[in-house]
N, C-alpha and C positions, 0 to 999 in steps of 0.2 A: 740188209743189216745197217746199225747204227752203228757211231764212232764215241764209246765212253772214254773220256779225258780219264788218266794214270793216277791217281791220288797221290800226293806227296806221304813221305815215309816219314815218322817221328820215332823218340823214344824218350821214354821216362826220363823227365828233368822238374829237380825242385827247386823252387822259389821260396820256399821258408826260410833260409840260415840267412838269406838276404835281405828282406823282408822282415825278419822279426829284428834283425839289428838296426835296420833302418829304424822302425817304431824305437827301439831303445835310445838312438841315439836322438833323433830328431823332435819325438814325443814327448822322450822321459816317461814311457808309459812302461808297463811291465810285459814285454811280447808273449808270457804265454799264456795271457787273456784271449789271446788270438788264436789258439792253437785248434781249435776247433775250423776257425775258418780258414786257418791256414790247409788244413788238413783236408777240408773240403773241395778248395780249391785245385791241390793235387789230384785230388779224385778223379775231379771234372776233365781235368785235362788228359789223367790217364785213360781217361774213357775215348778219349778220341784217338787212341790206337787202335789199329787191327779195327776198323769199323766194318759192318757186313754192310753189302750193297742195299740200302733200302729207305725207304722214306723219313723213318725214326732216328737214324743216323744222320739226317742232314738234320735235326733240330737238337742232336748230343751234340754235333760242332756248332751249331747258333749259340748253344745254352753254353756253350764255353767263349765263344768270340764273343757274347753279351759280358761274362763275368770278369773276360780281359778289359774290356771298353770301361766298366765299372772302377775294375781296379787301378786302370789308370787317372780315373777321376780322385782317387783317393791317395794316389802315389805318385811320383813324377817320374816314372819307369820309361815315360818319350823324351824326358833331359837326360837319361842315362845316369840320374843320380844314385838310381838301383840300377846294379849293373848283374843282368843275370843270361847266362848263356843259353839260344835254343837250338837244337840242333834239328834238322830236316835233311833230306836228299831231296832234289830236281824232281819232277813229274816225268819231266823227256829231257833228253839231251842226251851227249856222249858219255857224260861222268856221271853216275848216280852214287858218287859216295855223301855220306854225311855233313853237311858244312855246318860249320858252329859259328853263330852270328848274336855278338853280346844286343839284341836291338827289339825291344818289345814291339816295335814297328813292323819288323821280318816275322815274328811269329803271329800277330794279328794279319797280314798277309798271308803267311802259309795255311794261316786256318781258312780264310777265306778261300783260298785259291781250291783248297779242299772240298769247302763248302760246292763251289762249283762245279768242281768236279765230280763229285759225288752226285749232285743235280742230273749230268750229264751221263752217269752210270745209271740213274732209276729210271732215267727216261730210254734207256735203251732196254731195259725188262720191261715195257711195255708190251702188251698184245698187240701188233700191229694191224692183226686183221679184226680187231672189235674198236668200232668207231670212238669208245666211250674213252678207253684207253690210250687211240692215237690221238686224241683230245689233252689227256692226262700227259704224254709222252711232250707234245707240242709245248703246253707249259712247261714241261720241268726244263727243256732247252732253252726256254725265252727267261726262263730262271739264272739258269748257268750263265747266258749272254749277259745277263743283267750285274754279276757278280763280275764277270771279266770285265766288264767296263767300268767299274765302280774302283778295281784293282787298279786300270790303266788309268780314269780320271782322277782319282782322289786320293788313293792310299799311295799311287807311285812317288806320288811328289816328294811325301812327308819321310819316306824311306833314308834314314841316315848312315847308310850302309852301302855297300857293293849291291845293285839290285842283281839277285838270280836270272840266269839265260831264259828259264823259263817263263820270269817275269817281265822279260822286257817288254818297252810296247808293239813292238813286232810280233813278238811272240801272242801275247794276249789278244793281239789283232788276229790273229790266225783264227785263235777259238773263239773268239766271238763271232767272226764272220761264219767258223765253222757251225756254232750252236745255233745261231739265226739260219740256216742251211737247212739244217737239218727239223727246225722247227718250222719254216716252210715247206719240207718237203710234207712232215706229219700234214699240212693243210690240205696239200695235195692228193695223199694217202687217202685223207677222210673223203676229202669231193668224190673220189674213185668210187671208196666203199659206199657212198651216198648215191652213187650214179648222178651225178649234177652234169650239165649239159657239158658239152666237148669244149666250147667257145671257153668256160669256165673251167673246167681242166686244163686246159692246153696254157692259159695265163699263171695259175699256182704253178707248174711244174716249170716253164718259162722264168720266174721269178725265183725258186729253187735252185735252178739249174747258173741263174749268175749269182745269186749267194754262194754258191762253189765255186765260182768261177772268181770273187773278189777273195776267198778265202784260199785259191791254189797261187794267185798272184800273190799275195802275201806269204804266202807261205815257201814257195818258189825261192824267194829269195834267202831265207831265215834257214842257216845250215843247221838251225838246231834240231828244226820239225822231222821227225821219223820219215825216212822214205815212204814207207808205209801205208802212215796218213797222207801225206802228198798223193801220192799213188789213188789213194783210196777219193782222195778230195776231187782230184783229175777226173775218175772214171764216173763219180756221179754227176759231176758236171755234163758228159758228155750223156750219160743213161738219162737224165732230165731235161735234158735238153732232146734228146733221142725222142723221150714220149711225151714232150709236147709239142714235137714235130707230127707225131704220129695223129695225136688230136688235129691238127690243123688238116693235117690229110683227111678224116674226118669229117672237120667242117665242110672242106672245100668238097668233098663228095657229096654230101648232102646240097652243095649248093649245084651240085652239075658240074665241078669245074676238076673233071678227071684227069688231065694234064698236070693242073697244080698241086692234085692228089700226090702224082706219082713223085714228081722234084720233091715235093715234101719227103715221103718215103726212102727215096735215093738218097737225101741228106740227112737221114737219121740212120740210114743203113754204113753211111761211112763215118759217121761219128762212132757207132758201136761197135766197127771195124779195128778204130784205133783201140778200144781196151785191150786187144789182142798183148799188145807189143806191155801193158802193166799187168801183167798175169805174176811174174815174179814176185810181185808187192803186195798180192792180193789174196784175204784169204780163199783157201778153195771152194768152200761153199758159196760164197757169192759171187766168186769170177764165175762158177755154175750157172748162176742167173743170170747172169751178163751174156752169157755164149747161148743159154736158152733164148734172151729177148733177141740177142742177136739174130738168130736162128727164123724167129719169128718174123720181124723187122725183114730180110732177106727175102723170106716166104711172101710176103703179102706184097715187097716189088715185083715179084714176079710171076704172083698172079695179076695183079694191076696192069702191069705191061702187057699183060697174054688179053686181057679183058679191052683192053683201049686198041691196043692192034686189030684187035677182029672185029669189036664193036663201035670202040667210041672214037678211033679214031682223033683225038685230040693230040694238040699240039703241046709238046711236055715245055714248060719253058727253063730257062737258067734259074737256081734257084734263087741268085743274088736277086732277082728281078721281081721278087714275091715281095707282099707287104710283111713288113717284120711283126715278129709278134711281142706284144705290149705284155709284160709281166704284172703282175697283182701281187706286190707285197703284202701279207698279211700278217707280219711279226714285227716285233721289236724289243727291244730287251728291256725285262721286268726288272726293276731295282732289286737292292737285299730288301730285307725288312728293316725299317725304322726301328730305332730303340725303343718307342710305344709298341708298336706291333711285338716285339721279342720278350717284355714281358712277361707272356703267357709264359715263352717257353724258358727263360731265363730264370725266372721264379726270383725270391729275394736276394737283393745284390749283398753281395758278403760283406763283412767287415763295415757295415752298416751306422755303427756307432763310432767310426770314425769321419771326422771331418775332411771332408776334402781338400787335398792337396793346397789350393789356391785360397780357400775362404781358412784354410788353418793358417797359412800367414798373417791374416787380419788378426786373428787372433793372438799370434806369436808376439807381433806390433802393439797389440793391446794390454799382453800381460808384461811386457820389456816397459811399457811406459807407466802401466799404474803402477807396478812394484818401482820405479824410481819416484816417480810423486810421493807413495808411501814413505818410502825410504829417508827421501826427503824433510815430510813432514816429523817422521819420528827424529831425525837427527837433529834439529831443531827444535823439538822439546826436550832430548837429552843436553843437549847445549845449553840452552835456557834457565832448567834445571840446575848442572851442575854447577852455573857460576852463583844460584841462589844458592846451594847448597854447602858449596864450599865459604860463601861470605859468613851464613850461619856457622860453620860447624869453626870457622876461624876465631867466634866469638867465645867458645869454650862456656856455654852457656849451660848445659848441662850437669859437666864435671862441676863447675863452682856454685850449682844450686846443691847438688847430691853434697858438696862438701859444706855447706853451711848447713842443713838440714841433718846432717849425722856427720857429726866432729870427729866419732868413731867407729869402729867396726864396717861393715860391709852395707853400703846403700842397695835395696832391693833391686834395682835394674843391674847391679853389677853380677846378684845372685843368679839371675833370669839367665842373662848372660853366659855366666858361665857354667849354669846346670847344660843350656840350649850346644855347647860346646862339648860337653863330658857325653851327652844322649848321643851327639854325632859322633864319636870315636875321634874327638881332637888330631891330635898334629898325624897321630899314626895311620888312622883315615887316609886321611889327607897325603902321607907318604906311599900309601898303596894304590888309593886311586891314580895316581900320575904316575906311578910304575906301570898301572896297567893302559893309561895312555899311550906310554910310549914305548910299549912292547905290541898294542893293535898299529899304533901309526907306521913302527918297525917293520912287522908283519905287510902292511899295506904298500911301503915299499918294494917290500921282496919280491910281491907278488907284479908288480908292475917292472921292477926289472927280469922277471921270467918271460911275462907277454912281449914286451920288447923285443926280448930274444930270441924267443919263439918266433914273433913277425920276422924279423932281419933276416934267421934260420930260411925260413919260406921263398923270401926275399931273395936269397944267394942262391936258394936251388933252383927257381926259375931263372934267373940271370945264367946259370951254369946251364941249364936245358938253353936256354938261345943261344947262348954261346955255341953247343954245338949244333944245333939244329940248325942255325941261320934263319935266314929268310922263311924258312919253312915252320918254324915257330912262331904262328900269329897271334898267338893270345896274347890281352889285355898284360901288361906288365905288371905284378905283383904293387910296384910303388904307388901305381893310380888305386889300387882297389885296395891296399890297405890304407890310405889315407884317412878314411874317415874314424879306422879303428888308432891309428896313431897319435890322431889329433886328440882322441877322447885321453889316453892314455897321458900323452903331454901336460892336458887341462887338470887332469885326478894329480900328477906330478908336479905341478906348479900348486895345488891348490897344499897339497900333504907339505910341500916345502914351507908354503903361509904357516899353514898350522903348525908345523916343528920350531918355526921364531914365534909366536905364540906360545908353546908349550915353555920355551924359556924364559917367557914374560911371568907366567905363572912360576918356574920356578925359581925367579927371581925372589918374586915374591912371598913365600914360603921362607926361604934362606932369611929373608929380611926380618921377618916377624915369627920367627922361631920361639924366642923368649916371651912374646908378648901372648902367643896362642898357647904356651909352655903352661905358663902362670894361668890363664883361662880355664885350663884344662884339671888344676890341682885341686887339692882340700879345699876344704872351707876355710881353714885355719891357716894354710900357707898362702890361702889368696888374702886374708885377712893380713896377715903380718907383712905384705908385698906395698900394703896402703898406708902413710901416714897417719897419726890420728892429730889433730890439734884443739885449741882449745874454743868454748862457744862463742858465737858473736853477740856481745849484750848492745852494740848499737844497730843492728837490724834482727828484727822478731820476722823471718822467712817464711814461718805459717800464717800470719797474721796481714804479712804487708803488701796491700792491693797489688805495689808494681810487680812484686816477685809472682804473686798468684795468675796475675794477667800476664806477664811473661812466661809461664809456665802453660798456660792456656795456649797461647801465639806458638808455642815451640810443638807444642799437642797438635793443633791443625797443622804444623808445617807439615811435620811426621805425616800425618794423615795424607796431606796433598803429595810425599814422596809415595803413597801406597797408590793415593789413586793415578800419578803417574804409569805406574804398571799395567794399572788396567788399561788405562787408554792405550797403551801400545798393544798390551795382548787383545782389546779389540779390536784395534784397527790394522793387527797382523792376520787376526783370526777373518775378518771383513776382505783382506786383501786375499788370505788364501783360499776363500770361498767363492770370492767374486770372478765369476764366468762370462764371458758374452755369448757362450755357445750356443743359446736360445736364440738371441738375434741376429747370430751366425746363420742358423738352421731355416729360421724364415726366410730371411733371403735367399737360400737355397730352394725353398719351397716355392717362394714366388718367383724365381729366377729373375730375382733382382740384379742389377750391376753394384758392384761394392765400389763405393768412395772409404777407403781406407781411411784417410785423413779426417772425414767425416765422422764417422765411426767412432773413433778413438776417442775423437775429442768429445762429443756429446757422452759417452759411457763415464768420461773421466771427471764430468761436472758433478757424480753422484760425492765425491770425496770433498767436492765445498764443505760441505758441514763440516767434514770432519777437521778439517783446517782449519775452520772458525771455533770449534771445539778446543782446539789446541792454542789456537789466538787467547782465547778469553780464559782459558787455565796459566799459561803463562803471565797474562798480565795481571790476574790474581796473586799468583805467587809471590811477583814481583815485589806488590804492594804490602804483602804477606812481613817478606823478608826485611820490606824497609821499617815496617812498624815495629819489630823485633829488634833491629839494630837501635831505634830510637828509647826501647823500652831496659836494654840492655846498658847502652851510656847512663841512665839514669841509678839502674839496678850497681853496676861497675862504683857508682860514685857514694853509693850511701853502706855500702859493706867495706869492712875494715881490710887493713892488707898487714899480714903477716909470713915472716920465712913457712911453717907449720901448712898454714892453708895453701899458700900456692904448692907446696909439695903436695899437698893431698888433691888438689885440683890438677894437676900435670898427671898425677900416677892414674886418677880416674877417667883422665883425658887418653892416656896412653891404651886402658883396658877398653876405653871406648873405640879407640882408632883401630884395636886388634883385631876389636870383635869384627867393626864393618869389616877389612879385610879379610878375616876369616872366612865369612859369608859370602865376600867375591870372590876369592878362590875356589870354594862348594861350587858357586855356579859356574865361574871357568871351567873348572873340573867337568861338571856333568855335562857342560855344553862339549867340550873336550870328547868326553866318552861318546857321546851322541855322532856328533861330527864324524870321529875316525871310523865308528861301528856304521856308519852310513854309507862312507865311502868303502869301507870292507864289501857292507854287501853288493853298493854295484861293481866292485872290483870282479867280483864272483859271479854276476852277472856276464859284464864283459869278458870275463875268461872262458866263459862257455860260448859265449860270441866267437873269440879268436879261435877258439879249437874249431866248431863251426866252419870258421872260413878255412882251416888248414886241412881238415879233415875234408872238406870240398876241393879244395885245390890239389889236395895228393889225388883224389880220383879222378878231376879234369887231366892231371898230366898223365894219369897210370893211360888212359885212354889216346891221349894222343899220343905218348911214346909208343903206345902199341899201334898205332895206323902210322907212325911213322918209320919203325925199323921194324926191316924183316931178316934183318942177318945176325944182330946183337941179342938177347937173351933181356927180357924185363929183368932178370935179376943182376945180371951185370951191369946193366944201364943203372941200375939205383945205386951198384958200389959206386958206380962212377959222378953219379951228380945228385945225388942224393935228393933223389925228387921231392916235394911236397906240393900240393896245390888248394883251391880253394874258391866258395862263391866271392862275388865281388861286394866291397864294402859302398855303402852311399857313402858321401862325404853330406854334412851335418848340412840343415839350413842355416841362412844368418844367423847372426848369436842374438840371443832371449835369455832371459835373466827366469830362472824357475826355484819356485821353493820359496819360502818366507826370508826377509830380510836377516840376516845376523844381528844378534844383538848382543854379540859380546865380540872375544878375540879373534876368534873362529873365523875364516872363511865361510861361505855357503858350500856345503858339502856338495850339493847339485853342480856341475859343472855349466857356464853359460853357453846356449845352443840354440840358438835361435832356430787271333781267330780260322729175245731180237727175232726183232726177227729175223731170221737166219734168212730168209730172201724174200724178194719181192714179189708179189704178183704180175702177173704180163697176160696180154689178149691172147685168147686162143685163137687158132687159126679158125676156130667156124665163121666167125661174123664179125664184123666193126664192135658189135653191140655190145659184145665183151670187151674189148680193149680198151686199156688203160690210157 
């Protein structure tokens, strides 16, 4: 027989909620876009549960392990920024209960362990009477040894959790030596089946016995290794040492060293007789095989002693004086499949369109710097334009010209502005829109309050369970797991508070300009009556005066420049929104190049040098145009006559012009407010789903843990006492970053800143040495 290692057992485990939440928080993407990938990942994991013993099961395990490696490249699972609890039983040991550990490295180690265990079991299923199958079994055992060696040398040090007893270094040492011993035994077995020379078979058996001896030394000092395995290892050490001595006896027989032959057989008999004391820990079929071989060796000792006494009369030396047998080790650990070799088994990596986490940090850094740069350019443009606009507005040029061109009645510009206000609904629409903004804002605050209350209740329930069960309540506390959710809620709440302040600014604008807006919303007759008439200006022919014509032309250019400013801002925001360095990063990934974050960000930001120059040229031109308007207006003021009626008419027209501008500004602010609060509302609904998933998963986890920890108290009574809830861990966000377009109004940005039998042995017949092992 050959020994196969028991597989670790696991049960279904969902990581979807935690990963969806992390995608939402860190990447600011809709996690539902990755539902198919998440479902596929969970299917692949469920496939590793209750696997049959076959070669294909090795590939199933490798497929999950490979996707797990890919997943770690996409998400910071190894840093526990996404906390997922994995449940496994030990392969062997005194306690085989499920152990729940929040570590992806633990998951990878368990999967790798099961690959090694599966390989060992597949090896035991090979037909050891067939040379080709014996060769396959040998490879399986060497591959199993390679897996356990990798666990010990590479992965063991990266475990940031208590190391399971069956994966401690001394436990893995036993498994490595055991697998290599069984692989060496296959070499010996194949040599026997192929009828190789006695000296060759002797050396192969000796090496196998030595490897079993190493396994026994390690295992006997480890109280975790089952006694049955220790006895099996020790019996194999005796058996193969005896088999080696039988071949040594045959070599001595061929060399006419009859006394040496008998000494070897006597030593072999002593070894096999030691197996009697192991009977209670060995399988019956295997022990019967050992008994048969012992009987054979004892028979050969008697026969050869009789022959020597009657015929050869050769001196039988003490066995210790014979030349020691040099073993021929033919096996070594075969390393696990590397990532390249796994590609054919694993298939296309899931979440392929997500940038790996370490590269994603470069993108986050670039976006932060890019958006800050664009914000600075736009803010400078707005500031310079506002200065020029204030200077021109203070001159009251449009109202002065309108008053002189049309001394009574309504100027066309006033009629056009009034029509726009009436068409948009005037003050009534503004009030309705403001009420809608306030309602959505209040709804958002209520959602936040409810989510905070739900999370606090779950946290209190967890603390209550901790208080009840004490040290036995070993799961991560809720405060650590819900931190990401709480931080995001706090971020949304802060932005809503800022928005409420902005709402107050808008309310103040509305209240202060009610009269002007109502006047623009009135009938033509009422509007005309609100503007005083004046006598015609005899000293200044407005229509034919070159200074006035030039001034009107410059004012037209100024208004066009302000429109051009909005176009520049729109284009710059659009460029910023669509600008991405994903292709640059993907090229680095493809070429496996090192990341120089500062260099990449600095080089890519150079593309905004052109935009900075455009703004500089525009501002310079606007300043020059403003200075020309000021000079022309000075001439215009000197030439026009002044009387009280003209001044009153100018002031009335100026007041209506200002009211119209403020009306347009209020409309723009309210549109921005609706957009902001609606966007926050949508994000809060997504976050609400994440919170629900978190709490639901924590409830399931708590239920399982309570069932394990309690035996005398019913679950329903316990729930009445502790009000249990539970969930999936929440990942903290990455370092802060700015996402989305820069806000162009009074509202903050809606998006918060985030930055893996032979049942017997053949033995020689009693007929002749030719058929002996």
